[in-house]
C-alpha positions in Angstrom: -15.3 11.5 22.3 -18.0 8.9 23.0 -21.6 8.6 21.9 -24.6 6.3 22.3 -26.6 5.3 19.3 -29.7 3.2 18.7 -28.6 -0.3 17.7 -31.0 -0.4 14.7 -29.6 2.8 13.2 -26.0 1.9 14.2 -26.0 -1.4 12.4 -27.0 0.1 9.1 -24.8 3.1 9.2 -21.8 1.5 10.9 -21.5 -1.1 8.2 -21.4 1.7 5.5 -18.3 3.3 7.1 -15.0 2.5 5.4 -12.8 0.1 7.3 -10.1 2.2 8.8 -8.5 3.3 12.0 -10.8 6.3 12.1 -13.9 4.1 12.4 -15.4 4.5 15.9 -14.7 1.6 18.3 -17.6 -0.1 20.1 -16.8 0.0 23.8 -20.0 -1.1 25.4 -23.8 -1.4 25.4 -26.4 0.2 27.6 -29.2 -2.3 28.1 -32.7 -0.9 27.6 -31.4 2.6 27.2 -34.1 3.9 24.9 -37.5 4.3 26.6 -39.6 4.4 23.5 -38.8 0.7 22.7 -36.4 -0.6 25.3 -33.7 -0.9 22.7 -30.1 -1.1 23.8 -27.7 1.7 23.0 -24.3 1.0 21.5 -21.6 3.1 23.2 -18.7 4.0 20.8 -15.4 5.8 21.2 -13.7 8.0 18.6 -10.6 10.1 18.4 -10.8 13.6 19.6 -12.7 15.8 17.1 -9.7 18.1 17.2 -7.2 15.4 16.0 -5.8 15.5 12.4 -6.9 11.9 11.9 -10.5 12.7 12.9 -10.5 15.9 10.7 -9.4 13.9 7.6 -12.1 11.2 8.2 -14.7 14.0 8.7 -13.7 15.7 5.4 -13.7 12.4 3.5 -17.2 11.6 4.8 -18.4 15.1 3.8 -17.1 14.6 0.3 -18.7 11.2 0.0 -22.0 12.5 1.3 -21.9 15.5 -1.0 -21.2 13.2 -4.0 -24.1 10.9 -3.1 -26.5 13.9 -2.7 -25.4 15.2 -6.1 -26.2 11.8 -7.6 -29.6 11.7 -5.9 -30.4 15.2 -7.2 -29.5 14.1 -10.8 -31.7 11.1 -10.5 -34.6 13.1 -9.3 -34.2 15.7 -12.0 -33.9 13.0 -14.7 -37.0 11.2 -13.3 -39.0 14.4 -13.1 -38.0 15.3 -16.7 -38.9 11.9 -18.0 -42.4 12.0 -16.4 -43.3 15.3 -18.0 
């Protein structure tokens, strides 16, 4: 599976991914791909979305995201309660 992403978004999110063999590999760049700002696109390759390795990485990321969202909700609730 391959995808193109905006370089600006990619840099921030890609650095947050855990270092592992499931991390997408950068395979190229499309110069001036985005018409809104002329930004290059980064072309990446990943395992098949049907492979067990991809599935494990996907589930791990979902758990991490869920945990972060729960933490943000707690922070918002605490902040809201303290301001009342």
